[in-house]
C-alpha positions as CSV (number, residue, x, y, z in Angstrom):
1,X,11.6,26.2,43.1
2,X,10.0,26.2,46.6
3,X,10.1,29.9,46.9
4,X,9.8,31.3,43.4
5,X,7.0,31.2,40.8
6,X,8.8,30.0,37.7
7,X,7.8,30.4,34.1
8,X,7.7,27.3,31.9
9,X,10.9,28.4,30.2
10,X,12.7,28.9,33.5
11,X,11.5,25.6,34.9
12,X,12.8,23.8,31.7
13,X,16.2,25.4,32.1
14,X,16.5,24.1,35.6
15,X,15.0,20.7,34.7
16,X,17.4,20.2,31.8
17,X,20.4,20.9,34.1
18,X,19.1,18.6,36.8
19,X,18.4,15.8,34.3
20,X,21.9,16.0,33.1
21,X,23.5,15.6,36.6
22,X,23.8,11.7,36.4
23,X,25.5,12.0,33.0
24,X,28.2,14.4,34.3
25,X,28.3,13.4,37.9
26,X,27.6,9.7,38.1
27,X,28.7,9.5,41.8
28,X,25.8,11.7,42.8
29,X,23.4,8.9,43.7
30,X,21.5,10.1,46.7
31,X,17.7,10.7,46.6
32,X,18.2,14.4,47.0
33,X,19.8,14.4,43.5
34,X,17.0,12.4,41.9
35,X,15.1,14.0,39.0
36,X,12.0,12.7,40.6
37,X,12.2,15.8,42.9
38,X,11.3,17.9,39.8
39,X,7.8,16.3,39.4
40,X,6.1,18.1,42.3
41,X,7.2,21.5,40.9
42,X,6.2,20.8,37.4
43,X,2.9,22.8,37.5
44,X,4.3,25.5,35.2
45,X,4.5,23.0,32.3
46,X,1.7,23.4,29.7
47,X,3.3,22.1,26.5
48,X,3.3,18.4,25.5
49,X,6.9,18.6,24.3
50,X,8.2,19.8,27.7
51,X,6.1,17.2,29.4
52,X,7.7,14.5,27.3
53,X,11.2,15.8,28.2
54,X,10.5,15.6,31.9
55,X,8.8,12.2,31.6
56,X,11.9,10.8,29.7
57,X,14.0,12.1,32.6
58,X,12.1,10.1,35.3
59,X,10.6,7.1,33.4
60,X,13.4,4.7,34.6
61,X,12.2,5.0,38.2
62,X,10.5,2.0,39.7
63,X,8.3,3.6,42.3
64,X,6.5,7.0,42.5
65,X,5.0,8.7,45.5
66,X,1.4,9.7,45.5
67,X,2.3,13.3,44.7
68,X,4.8,12.3,42.0
69,X,2.2,10.0,40.4
70,X,-0.4,12.8,40.3
71,X,2.2,15.0,38.5
72,X,2.9,12.2,36.0
73,X,-0.8,11.7,35.2
74,X,-1.1,15.5,34.5
75,X,2.0,15.5,32.3
76,X,0.8,12.5,30.2
77,X,-2.5,14.4,29.9
78,X,-0.6,17.3,28.4
79,X,0.9,14.9,25.9
80,X,-2.5,13.6,24.9
81,X,-3.8,17.1,24.4
82,X,-0.8,17.9,22.2
83,X,-1.4,14.9,20.0
84,X,-4.9,16.0,19.2
85,X,-3.5,19.2,17.7
86,X,-2.6,17.7,14.4
87,X,-1.5,21.0,12.8
88,X,1.3,21.3,15.4
89,X,3.2,18.4,13.9
90,X,5.1,19.3,10.7
91,X,5.3,15.8,9.3
92,X,3.1,12.7,9.5
93,X,6.2,10.7,10.6
94,X,6.8,13.0,13.6
95,X,3.2,12.7,14.7
96,X,3.2,8.9,14.2
97,X,6.4,8.4,16.2
98,X,5.0,10.6,19.0
99,X,1.7,8.6,19.2
100,X,3.6,5.3,19.3
101,X,5.8,6.6,22.1
102,X,2.8,7.9,24.0
103,X,1.0,4.6,24.0
104,X,4.0,2.3,24.5
105,X,6.0,4.4,27.0
106,X,4.1,7.2,28.6
107,X,0.5,6.0,29.0
108,X,1.7,2.9,31.0
109,X,3.3,5.3,33.5
110,X,-0.1,6.7,34.6
111,X,-2.2,5.4,37.4
112,X,-5.2,4.9,35.2
113,X,-3.5,3.7,32.0
114,X,-6.4,5.2,30.0
115,X,-6.8,8.2,27.7
116,X,-8.6,11.2,29.2
117,X,-10.2,12.3,26.0
118,X,-12.5,10.6,23.5
119,X,-10.5,11.5,20.4
120,X,-11.5,9.1,17.5
121,X,-8.1,9.1,15.8
122,X,-6.2,8.4,19.0
123,X,-8.8,5.7,19.8
124,X,-7.9,3.9,16.6
125,X,-4.2,4.1,17.4
126,X,-4.8,2.9,20.9
127,X,-6.5,-0.3,19.6
128,X,-3.5,-0.8,17.3
129,X,-0.6,-0.2,19.7
130,X,-2.2,-1.7,22.8
131,X,-4.3,-4.5,21.4
132,X,-2.7,-5.0,17.9
133,X,-6.1,-4.9,16.3
134,X,-7.8,-2.6,13.7
135,X,-11.3,-3.0,12.3
136,X,-12.4,-2.6,8.7
137,X,-14.3,0.6,9.7
138,X,-11.3,2.1,11.5
139,X,-9.1,1.6,8.5
140,X,-11.6,3.2,6.2
141,X,-11.8,6.1,8.7
142,X,-8.0,6.6,8.5
143,X,-8.1,6.7,4.7
144,X,-11.1,9.0,4.3
145,X,-10.6,11.4,7.3
146,X,-6.9,11.3,8.1
147,X,-5.1,10.3,4.8
148,X,-1.9,12.2,5.5
149,X,-1.4,11.7,9.2
150,X,-2.3,8.0,9.0
151,X,0.0,7.2,6.0
152,X,3.0,5.9,8.2
153,X,0.7,3.5,10.1
154,X,-1.1,2.3,7.0
155,X,2.3,1.4,5.5
156,X,2.7,-1.1,8.3
157,X,-0.8,-2.6,7.9
158,X,-0.6,-5.4,5.3
159,X,-3.3,-7.3,3.4
160,X,-2.4,-10.4,5.4
161,X,-4.6,-8.8,8.0
162,X,-8.2,-9.7,6.9
163,X,-9.7,-6.5,8.2
164,X,-7.2,-4.4,6.3
165,X,-7.8,-6.5,3.1
166,X,-11.6,-6.0,3.3
167,X,-11.2,-2.3,4.0
168,X,-8.8,-1.8,1.1
169,X,-11.1,-3.7,-1.3
170,X,-14.0,-1.5,-0.3
171,X,-12.0,1.6,-0.8
172,X,-10.9,0.4,-4.3
173,X,-14.5,-0.4,-5.2
174,X,-15.5,3.1,-4.1
175,X,-12.9,4.6,-6.3
176,X,-11.0,6.1,-3.3
177,X,-7.8,3.9,-3.7
178,X,-6.2,2.6,-6.9
179,X,-6.4,-1.1,-7.4
180,X,-2.8,-1.9,-8.6
181,X,-1.0,-1.4,-5.2
182,X,-3.5,-3.7,-3.6
183,X,-3.2,-6.4,-6.4
184,X,0.6,-6.3,-6.3
185,X,0.6,-6.8,-2.5
186,X,-1.9,-9.6,-2.8
187,X,0.3,-11.3,-5.4
188,X,3.5,-11.0,-3.4
189,X,1.9,-12.0,0.0
190,X,0.2,-15.1,-1.5
191,X,-3.0,-14.4,0.3
192,X,-5.6,-17.2,0.0
193,X,-8.4,-16.2,-2.3
194,X,-11.9,-17.4,-1.1
195,X,-15.1,-17.3,-3.1
196,X,-16.2,-13.9,-1.8
197,X,-12.9,-12.2,-2.5
198,X,-12.7,-14.0,-5.9
199,X,-16.1,-12.5,-6.9
200,X,-15.0,-9.0,-5.8
201,X,-11.8,-9.3,-7.9
202,X,-13.8,-10.5,-10.9
203,X,-15.9,-7.4,-10.7
204,X,-12.8,-5.2,-10.6
205,X,-11.5,-7.0,-13.7
206,X,-14.4,-5.7,-15.9
207,X,-14.3,-2.1,-14.6
208,X,-12.3,0.8,-15.8
209,X,-10.2,2.3,-13.0
210,X,-7.5,4.2,-15.0
211,X,-7.8,6.9,-17.6
212,X,-5.5,6.5,-20.6
213,X,-2.2,8.3,-19.8
214,X,-1.1,10.5,-22.7
215,X,2.4,11.8,-23.1
216,X,4.0,14.2,-25.5
217,X,6.6,11.8,-26.7
218,X,6.1,8.4,-25.0
219,X,3.3,6.0,-26.2
220,X,-0.1,6.0,-24.5
221,X,-0.6,3.7,-21.5
222,X,-3.6,2.1,-20.0
223,X,-2.9,0.6,-16.5
224,X,-6.2,-1.3,-16.6
225,X,-4.4,-3.9,-18.7
226,X,-1.9,-4.6,-16.0
227,X,-4.7,-4.6,-13.4
228,X,-6.4,-7.3,-15.4
229,X,-3.2,-9.3,-15.7
230,X,-2.8,-9.3,-11.9
231,X,-6.4,-10.4,-11.4
232,X,-6.0,-13.3,-13.9
233,X,-2.8,-14.3,-12.0
234,X,-4.8,-14.4,-8.7
235,X,-7.9,-16.2,-10.1
236,X,-6.5,-18.7,-12.6
237,X,-5.1,-21.1,-9.9
238,X,-8.5,-21.4,-8.2
239,X,-10.6,-24.6,-8.5
240,X,-12.5,-24.8,-11.8
241,X,-15.9,-24.9,-10.1
242,X,-15.2,-21.6,-8.4
243,X,-13.8,-20.0,-11.6
244,X,-16.9,-21.1,-13.6
245,X,-19.2,-19.3,-11.1
246,X,-17.4,-15.9,-11.4
247,X,-19.3,-13.0,-13.0
248,X,-18.5,-12.5,-16.7
249,X,-19.1,-9.3,-18.7
250,X,-18.5,-8.3,-22.3
251,X,-15.3,-6.4,-21.5
252,X,-13.3,-4.3,-24.0
253,X,-10.5,-5.3,-26.4
254,X,-8.4,-8.2,-25.0
255,X,-10.2,-8.5,-21.6
256,X,-12.8,-11.0,-22.7
257,X,-10.6,-13.4,-24.7
258,X,-8.0,-13.3,-22.0
259,X,-10.6,-14.1,-19.4
260,X,-12.0,-17.0,-21.4
261,X,-8.6,-18.5,-21.8
262,X,-7.3,-18.1,-18.2
263,X,-10.5,-18.5,-16.2
264,X,-12.9,-20.5,-18.4
265,X,-10.3,-22.5,-20.3
266,X,-12.0,-21.8,-23.6
267,X,-11.1,-19.8,-26.7
268,X,-12.7,-18.6,-29.9
269,X,-11.7,-20.1,-33.3
270,X,-10.6,-16.6,-34.4
271,X,-8.0,-16.2,-31.6
272,X,-5.0,-17.5,-33.5
273,X,-5.9,-15.4,-36.6
274,X,-6.1,-12.4,-34.3
275,X,-2.8,-13.1,-32.7
276,X,-1.1,-13.5,-36.1
277,X,-2.1,-9.9,-36.8
278,X,-0.5,-8.6,-33.6
279,X,3.1,-7.7,-33.0
280,X,5.7,-10.5,-32.7
281,X,5.4,-13.1,-29.9
282,X,9.1,-12.9,-29.2
283,X,8.6,-9.2,-28.1
284,X,5.8,-10.0,-25.7
285,X,5.6,-13.4,-24.0
286,X,5.1,-12.1,-20.5
287,X,5.7,-14.5,-17.6
288,X,4.3,-12.1,-14.9
289,X,1.7,-9.3,-14.7
290,X,4.5,-6.7,-14.4
291,X,5.7,-7.6,-17.9
292,X,2.3,-7.3,-19.6
293,X,2.5,-4.2,-21.8
294,X,0.1,-1.3,-21.0
295,X,0.7,0.4,-24.3
296,X,-2.4,1.4,-26.4
297,X,-3.1,3.2,-29.6
298,X,-5.1,6.5,-30.0
299,X,-8.4,4.5,-29.8
300,X,-7.4,2.8,-26.5
301,X,-6.8,-0.6,-28.2
302,X,-3.8,-2.5,-26.8
303,X,-0.9,-2.3,-29.1
304,X,0.4,-5.8,-28.1
305,X,-1.5,-8.9,-27.2
306,X,0.4,-9.3,-24.0
307,X,-2.7,-9.9,-21.8
308,X,-3.8,-12.8,-24.1
309,X,-0.4,-14.4,-24.1
310,X,-0.2,-14.1,-20.3
311,X,-3.6,-15.8,-20.1
312,X,-2.3,-18.6,-22.4
313,X,0.7,-19.1,-20.1
314,X,-1.7,-20.8,-17.5
315,X,-2.2,-23.6,-20.1
316,X,1.5,-24.5,-21.0
317,X,0.7,-27.0,-23.7
318,X,-1.8,-24.8,-25.5
319,X,0.6,-21.9,-25.1
320,X,3.4,-23.9,-26.7
321,X,1.2,-25.1,-29.7
322,X,-0.2,-21.7,-30.5
323,X,3.2,-20.1,-30.0
324,X,4.8,-22.5,-32.4
325,X,2.1,-22.0,-35.1
326,X,2.6,-18.2,-34.6
327,X,6.3,-18.5,-35.2
328,X,5.8,-20.6,-38.3
329,X,3.3,-18.1,-39.6
330,X,5.8,-15.3,-39.0
331,X,8.6,-17.2,-40.8
332,X,6.3,-17.9,-43.7
333,X,5.2,-14.3,-43.8
334,X,8.9,-13.2,-43.8
335,X,9.8,-15.6,-46.6
336,X,6.8,-14.4,-48.7
337,X,8.0,-10.8,-48.0
338,X,11.5,-11.6,-49.3
339,X,10.2,-13.4,-52.4
340,X,7.9,-10.4,-53.1
341,X,10.9,-8.1,-52.8
342,X,13.0,-10.3,-55.0
343,X,10.3,-10.5,-57.7
344,X,9.9,-6.7,-57.5
345,X,13.6,-6.2,-58.0
346,X,13.7,-8.7,-60.9
347,X,10.8,-6.9,-62.6
348,X,12.7,-3.6,-62.3
349,X,15.9,-5.0,-64.1
350,X,16.3,-3.8,-67.7
351,X,15.4,-6.5,-70.3
352,X,17.7,-7.3,-73.2
353,X,16.5,-5.9,-76.6
């Protein structure tokens, strides 16, 4: 290495053998056998992957000479340059793992401990891995500008982080993200709902975010119904004074009566009559948003009154009374049906002459 001008491939062949010496010859412990000796000859290296290999070989050392430190700073710079070439990484997971290792293992090896480029994406990741912080604006940038590469990191960022929550709400309001994953996570995490978030959720309740899904064989589905159920579940436990101040719109189909019941604790006189004309209570008495049916007819009208029954579940006594009257009406309807069938059969019997 002192006397020859090596190519990058030749240097890596020598380096890989040298780095394996401690594994195969553990008794070779003198400084002349240390992989640190490779650093001052590492100028042929130009690729970030090769720089990572050599840094992994020497990172356990406690002290570096001035020359060795200069070589380390250059090698870490190669890694940084490689990370900005997003197309080089086949998968988002590979890139994400490489970035994490860069900030947690390699960058601390440098003398300056700072990036040498002003790459906006790496800047966001530096804030996260070094400071454990992310701003609302940075999260929005990840979604809008780097949706694929940032996916592994965003899976780790939960709505319990207020900046993440605000960013995701904004992206849902802009129609960039779907609301259901956010609402499901809010429900599971038990995030406290303040007045500002409550108003934003109320506005989402009245909007249409999902087109009706049509299938060749299966029934039509409208996921907005489930979205509304999640929002009712989040808002119904709030203090009455806060619920009464939330924005109210006309809504479509079951949205308004369900809102009136769960949020305003009121109901129209025609509600029970309407429920009696819907499918059986026993089929749809949902105890959670996930169990509220999203099935609709060809006009987009809900096939079942699951959203209304879910709203009633927040008022147990009222739910029980209406449910009991509904069962009695069904039983009476069934008896009338049997009597009618019996009368029809009787009229069809031959009469004696």
